[in-house]
C-alpha positions as CSV (number, residue, x, y, z in Angstrom):
1,X,-1.0,24.9,11.8
2,X,-0.6,24.6,15.5
3,X,2.3,22.4,16.7
4,X,2.4,20.9,20.2
5,X,5.6,19.1,20.8
6,X,5.8,16.2,23.2
7,X,7.4,16.7,26.6
8,X,8.0,12.9,27.0
9,X,9.9,11.6,24.0
10,X,9.7,7.9,23.5
11,X,12.6,5.5,23.1
12,X,13.3,4.8,19.5
13,X,13.8,1.2,18.4
14,X,17.4,0.5,17.6
15,X,16.3,-2.3,15.2
16,X,12.7,-2.1,13.8
17,X,13.0,-5.7,12.7
18,X,12.8,-6.8,16.3
19,X,9.2,-5.5,16.5
20,X,6.1,-6.6,14.7
21,X,5.8,-4.5,11.5
22,X,4.0,-1.2,12.1
23,X,3.6,-1.7,15.8
24,X,5.9,1.1,17.2
25,X,4.9,4.8,16.5
26,X,6.8,8.1,16.5
27,X,6.3,10.9,18.9
28,X,3.8,13.0,17.0
29,X,0.7,12.8,14.8
30,X,-1.2,15.1,12.6
31,X,-5.0,15.7,13.0
32,X,-7.5,17.9,11.1
33,X,-11.3,18.0,11.7
34,X,-14.2,18.3,9.3
35,X,-17.8,19.4,9.8
36,X,-20.4,20.0,7.2
37,X,-20.8,23.8,6.6
38,X,-17.4,24.5,8.1
39,X,-15.1,22.2,6.0
40,X,-11.7,21.1,7.1
41,X,-10.5,23.1,10.1
42,X,-8.1,23.1,13.1
43,X,-5.0,21.4,11.6
44,X,-2.5,20.5,14.3
45,X,0.4,18.3,15.1
46,X,0.2,16.8,18.6
47,X,1.9,14.2,20.7
48,X,1.0,10.6,19.5
49,X,-1.7,9.2,21.8
50,X,-5.3,8.0,22.1
51,X,-8.1,10.1,20.6
52,X,-11.5,10.7,22.1
53,X,-14.4,9.4,19.9
54,X,-18.0,8.5,20.6
55,X,-18.9,4.8,20.6
56,X,-21.7,5.8,18.2
57,X,-19.2,7.2,15.7
58,X,-20.3,6.1,12.2
59,X,-16.9,4.7,11.4
60,X,-17.6,1.8,13.8
61,X,-21.1,1.1,12.6
62,X,-21.1,1.8,8.9
63,X,-17.5,1.4,7.9
64,X,-16.9,4.9,6.6
65,X,-13.1,5.1,6.7
66,X,-10.2,5.0,4.4
67,X,-6.4,5.1,4.5
68,X,-3.2,5.3,2.7
69,X,0.3,3.9,3.0
70,X,3.4,6.0,2.3
71,X,7.1,6.1,3.4
72,X,9.8,8.6,4.3
73,X,13.4,7.6,3.6
74,X,16.9,8.8,4.5
75,X,18.7,9.7,1.3
76,X,22.3,9.1,0.3
77,X,23.1,12.8,0.6
78,X,21.9,13.0,4.2
79,X,18.4,14.4,3.4
80,X,14.9,13.0,3.9
81,X,12.4,12.3,1.1
82,X,9.0,10.8,0.3
83,X,8.1,8.9,-2.8
84,X,5.3,10.4,-5.0
85,X,3.2,11.7,-2.0
86,X,0.9,13.7,-4.2
87,X,-0.2,10.4,-5.8
88,X,-1.2,9.2,-2.4
89,X,-3.3,12.3,-1.8
90,X,-5.0,11.9,-5.2
91,X,-5.8,8.3,-4.4
92,X,-7.3,9.4,-1.0
93,X,-9.6,11.8,-2.9
94,X,-10.6,9.0,-5.3
95,X,-11.4,6.8,-2.3
96,X,-13.3,9.7,-0.7
97,X,-15.6,9.9,-3.8
98,X,-16.4,6.2,-3.5
99,X,-16.8,6.2,0.3
100,X,-18.9,9.4,0.3
101,X,-16.4,11.3,2.4
102,X,-15.1,14.9,2.0
103,X,-12.1,15.4,-0.2
104,X,-8.9,17.0,1.1
105,X,-6.6,19.7,-0.4
106,X,-3.9,17.5,-1.8
107,X,-1.0,20.0,-1.8
108,X,-1.9,21.2,1.8
109,X,-1.9,17.7,3.1
110,X,1.4,16.8,1.5
111,X,2.9,19.9,3.2
112,X,1.3,18.9,6.5
113,X,2.8,15.4,6.3
114,X,6.2,16.8,5.3
115,X,6.0,19.0,8.5
116,X,5.2,16.0,10.6
117,X,8.1,14.0,9.0
118,X,10.5,16.9,9.7
119,X,9.5,17.0,13.3
120,X,10.0,13.3,13.8
121,X,12.8,12.7,11.2
122,X,15.1,11.2,14.0
123,X,12.6,8.3,13.9
124,X,13.6,7.3,10.4
125,X,15.8,4.2,10.8
126,X,19.1,4.1,9.0
127,X,19.7,0.5,8.1
128,X,19.3,-0.6,4.4
129,X,15.7,-1.5,3.5
130,X,14.2,0.4,6.5
131,X,12.0,3.5,6.4
132,X,9.4,5.5,8.3
133,X,6.0,4.2,7.3
134,X,3.4,6.9,7.1
135,X,-0.3,6.0,7.6
136,X,-2.8,8.8,6.7
137,X,-6.4,7.8,7.4
138,X,-9.9,9.3,7.6
139,X,-12.7,8.2,9.8
140,X,-16.4,9.3,10.2
141,X,-16.9,10.7,13.7
142,X,-20.5,11.8,13.8
143,X,-22.2,10.1,16.8
144,X,-25.4,8.7,15.2
145,X,-26.4,5.1,14.6
146,X,-28.2,6.0,11.4
147,X,-27.2,4.6,8.0
148,X,-26.4,7.9,6.4
149,X,-23.1,9.5,5.4
150,X,-21.5,11.2,8.4
151,X,-21.5,15.0,8.8
152,X,-18.2,15.0,10.7
153,X,-14.8,13.4,10.1
154,X,-11.2,13.3,11.3
155,X,-8.1,13.0,9.1
156,X,-5.1,11.7,11.0
157,X,-1.5,10.8,10.1
158,X,0.6,8.5,12.3
159,X,4.1,7.1,11.5
160,X,6.0,4.0,12.4
161,X,9.7,3.0,11.8
162,X,9.7,-0.2,9.9
163,X,12.1,-2.8,8.6
164,X,11.5,-4.8,5.4
165,X,7.9,-5.9,5.1
166,X,8.8,-9.5,4.6
167,X,11.4,-10.8,7.1
168,X,13.1,-12.9,4.4
169,X,13.6,-9.8,2.2
170,X,13.3,-10.6,-1.5
171,X,13.1,-14.4,-1.0
172,X,10.2,-15.5,-3.3
173,X,7.0,-16.3,-1.6
174,X,4.5,-19.2,-2.1
175,X,1.0,-18.2,-3.4
176,X,-2.2,-20.1,-4.1
177,X,-5.2,-19.2,-6.2
178,X,-8.3,-18.5,-4.0
179,X,-11.5,-20.0,-5.3
180,X,-14.0,-19.5,-2.5
181,X,-13.7,-15.9,-1.3
182,X,-13.5,-12.8,-3.5
183,X,-11.8,-9.6,-2.5
184,X,-14.1,-7.2,-4.4
185,X,-16.4,-6.8,-7.4
186,X,-16.8,-4.1,-10.0
187,X,-19.1,-1.4,-8.7
188,X,-18.0,-2.2,-5.1
189,X,-15.2,-0.6,-3.2
190,X,-12.2,-2.5,-4.7
191,X,-10.6,0.6,-6.2
192,X,-10.9,2.5,-2.9
193,X,-8.3,1.9,-0.2
194,X,-10.7,1.2,2.6
195,X,-10.6,-1.2,5.5
196,X,-13.5,-3.3,4.4
197,X,-11.6,-4.6,1.4
198,X,-8.8,-5.9,3.8
199,X,-11.3,-7.3,6.3
200,X,-12.9,-9.3,3.5
201,X,-9.5,-10.8,2.6
202,X,-8.5,-12.0,6.0
203,X,-10.3,-15.3,6.1
204,X,-8.5,-16.4,2.9
205,X,-5.2,-15.0,4.2
206,X,-5.6,-17.0,7.4
207,X,-6.4,-20.2,5.4
208,X,-3.4,-19.6,3.2
209,X,-1.0,-19.3,6.2
210,X,-2.4,-22.6,7.6
211,X,-1.5,-24.3,4.3
212,X,2.0,-22.8,4.3
213,X,1.4,-20.1,1.8
214,X,2.3,-16.4,2.2
215,X,-0.6,-14.9,0.2
216,X,-3.5,-15.7,-2.1
217,X,-4.0,-14.7,-5.7
218,X,-7.4,-13.1,-6.1
219,X,-9.7,-13.8,-9.0
220,X,-12.5,-11.5,-10.2
221,X,-15.7,-11.7,-8.2
222,X,-18.1,-12.5,-11.1
223,X,-16.6,-15.3,-13.2
224,X,-13.7,-16.1,-10.8
225,X,-11.6,-16.4,-13.9
226,X,-9.6,-13.2,-14.4
227,X,-6.7,-12.3,-12.1
228,X,-7.0,-9.1,-10.0
229,X,-4.5,-8.8,-7.1
230,X,-2.1,-10.9,-5.0
231,X,-2.7,-10.4,-1.3
232,X,-2.9,-6.7,-0.7
233,X,-0.7,-5.9,-3.8
234,X,-1.0,-5.5,-7.5
235,X,0.5,-8.4,-9.4
236,X,2.7,-8.7,-12.5
237,X,3.5,-11.6,-14.8
238,X,6.5,-11.8,-17.2
239,X,5.4,-14.0,-20.0
240,X,7.6,-14.5,-23.1
241,X,9.5,-11.3,-22.3
242,X,6.3,-9.2,-21.9
243,X,5.3,-7.6,-18.5
244,X,1.6,-8.0,-18.0
245,X,-0.6,-6.7,-15.2
246,X,-4.4,-6.7,-14.8
247,X,-6.1,-3.6,-16.1
248,X,-7.7,-1.3,-13.6
249,X,-11.4,-2.1,-13.9
250,X,-13.0,-0.6,-10.8
251,X,-12.3,-3.5,-8.5
252,X,-8.5,-3.3,-8.5
253,X,-6.6,-0.7,-6.4
254,X,-4.7,1.7,-8.6
255,X,-1.3,1.1,-7.0
256,X,1.3,3.9,-7.0
257,X,4.2,1.3,-7.0
258,X,2.3,-0.4,-9.9
259,X,2.2,2.9,-11.8
260,X,5.9,3.5,-11.1
261,X,6.9,0.0,-12.2
262,X,5.0,0.4,-15.5
263,X,6.9,3.5,-16.3
264,X,10.3,2.1,-15.3
265,X,9.7,-1.0,-17.5
266,X,8.7,1.3,-20.4
267,X,11.9,3.3,-19.8
268,X,13.8,0.0,-20.2
269,X,12.0,-0.8,-23.5
270,X,10.3,-3.8,-21.9
271,X,6.9,-4.3,-23.4
272,X,4.1,-3.6,-20.9
273,X,0.5,-4.7,-21.2
274,X,-2.3,-3.6,-18.8
275,X,-5.2,-5.9,-19.7
276,X,-7.4,-8.8,-18.6
277,X,-5.4,-11.9,-17.9
278,X,-7.0,-15.2,-16.9
279,X,-5.5,-17.7,-14.6
280,X,-5.9,-20.2,-17.4
281,X,-3.6,-18.0,-19.6
282,X,-1.0,-18.0,-16.9
283,X,-1.3,-21.8,-16.5
284,X,-0.9,-22.3,-20.2
285,X,2.1,-20.0,-20.3
286,X,3.7,-22.0,-17.5
287,X,3.1,-25.3,-19.3
288,X,4.6,-23.9,-22.4
289,X,7.7,-22.7,-20.6
290,X,6.9,-19.0,-21.2
291,X,6.1,-17.9,-17.6
292,X,9.3,-16.3,-16.5
293,X,8.5,-14.3,-13.5
294,X,5.6,-13.3,-11.1
295,X,5.8,-10.5,-8.6
296,X,3.6,-8.3,-6.5
297,X,4.1,-4.5,-6.2
298,X,3.1,-2.3,-3.3
299,X,4.4,0.5,-0.9
300,X,5.1,-1.9,2.0
301,X,7.1,-4.5,0.2
302,X,8.0,-2.6,-3.0
303,X,8.6,-5.8,-5.0
304,X,7.5,-9.2,-3.8
305,X,8.7,-12.0,-6.1
306,X,6.6,-15.2,-6.3
307,X,8.5,-18.5,-6.3
308,X,5.5,-20.9,-6.4
309,X,1.9,-20.5,-7.6
310,X,-0.7,-23.2,-6.9
311,X,-3.7,-23.4,-9.1
312,X,-5.9,-26.4,-8.2
313,X,-3.6,-29.4,-8.6
314,X,-1.1,-27.5,-10.7
315,X,1.9,-26.3,-8.8
316,X,3.9,-23.7,-10.8
317,X,7.5,-23.4,-9.9
318,X,8.5,-19.9,-11.0
319,X,12.1,-19.4,-12.1
320,X,13.3,-22.4,-9.9
321,X,12.0,-20.6,-6.8
322,X,14.5,-17.8,-7.2
323,X,14.0,-14.1,-7.7
324,X,13.9,-13.1,-11.4
325,X,16.2,-10.6,-13.1
326,X,13.4,-8.2,-13.8
327,X,12.1,-8.3,-10.2
328,X,15.5,-7.7,-8.8
329,X,16.3,-4.9,-11.2
330,X,12.9,-3.2,-10.4
331,X,13.5,-3.5,-6.7
332,X,17.0,-2.0,-7.0
333,X,15.7,0.8,-9.3
334,X,12.7,1.8,-7.2
335,X,14.5,1.7,-3.9
336,X,17.5,3.4,-5.5
337,X,15.3,6.3,-6.6
338,X,13.7,6.5,-3.2
339,X,17.1,6.7,-1.4
340,X,18.7,9.0,-3.9
341,X,21.2,6.5,-5.2
342,X,19.6,6.3,-8.6
343,X,18.7,9.3,-10.8
344,X,15.1,10.5,-10.4
345,X,14.3,11.0,-14.0
346,X,10.6,11.6,-13.5
347,X,10.6,13.9,-10.5
348,X,9.1,11.3,-8.2
349,X,11.1,12.2,-5.1
350,X,9.7,14.8,-2.7
351,X,12.3,16.4,-0.6
352,X,11.2,17.0,3.0
């Protein structure tokens, strides 16, 4: 792999919280190209900057693109680590299958990203709760306005020093149940991490913010009855001591934090159920006094507790608007593993 180091290093933000999340980028980026008949070729690390691409590139016209979200952390012993990066590469390949894009070599891409992190490790912020956010993405670059899978692609990785995703930290957020828009349907692209899913969610998100809510709770796209995700995260409900999350059904993103949380809960002998769960079941549990906690899980926020859930005229006040004990414990455990302060019993930490 060719490495071209920048000759004009940028000023690093002393406090990432002073900038919009994910808006400042490190000195370098990784790029590799693909062409039918040649495969992936010309891997390189170059100074961060604009890329040259045709206005006719198929990513602009037919939405052939996908991405991932990862983080690099400073560890308690002075090292640098990533959290389960091979899982992100596996998910990229799953997204590639759905988006009709070429798969990558998972191990080679983890190694390339690790090399990029090593080169820009001084960009990893040191304050508690901060990290270097890593954004791998793939775009179709063939210049042709014809509705057909591209024959050419670019896979790029950029990185951004970030503070906590939510400025208020673990303060529980207010959520309302979305009835009009749907995020995805089975057979669509819901289980792929592609931009179209997020574009489809933005109208509802904007409406939620106007009403004073942080996110929306998505229901299934067929009956609008069964819960799928919250905002851009997987969602969990603690009902009568059991931790319940919607089963992966083809329209729900298979979250890596979701997968990790499920394992940690099982390690703690907390009963975990991955199954269909309707909004009516949640409402009934609330009315019966059995809905103890609600929280989202995802790379950006890790754990996002919900303090209020609005379903039609029913406003559910969750745990008196305070973070629940399981949510707090999970946040401490996952971030502790990532930083090296908690034992990594499952080998999830990848040393850079």
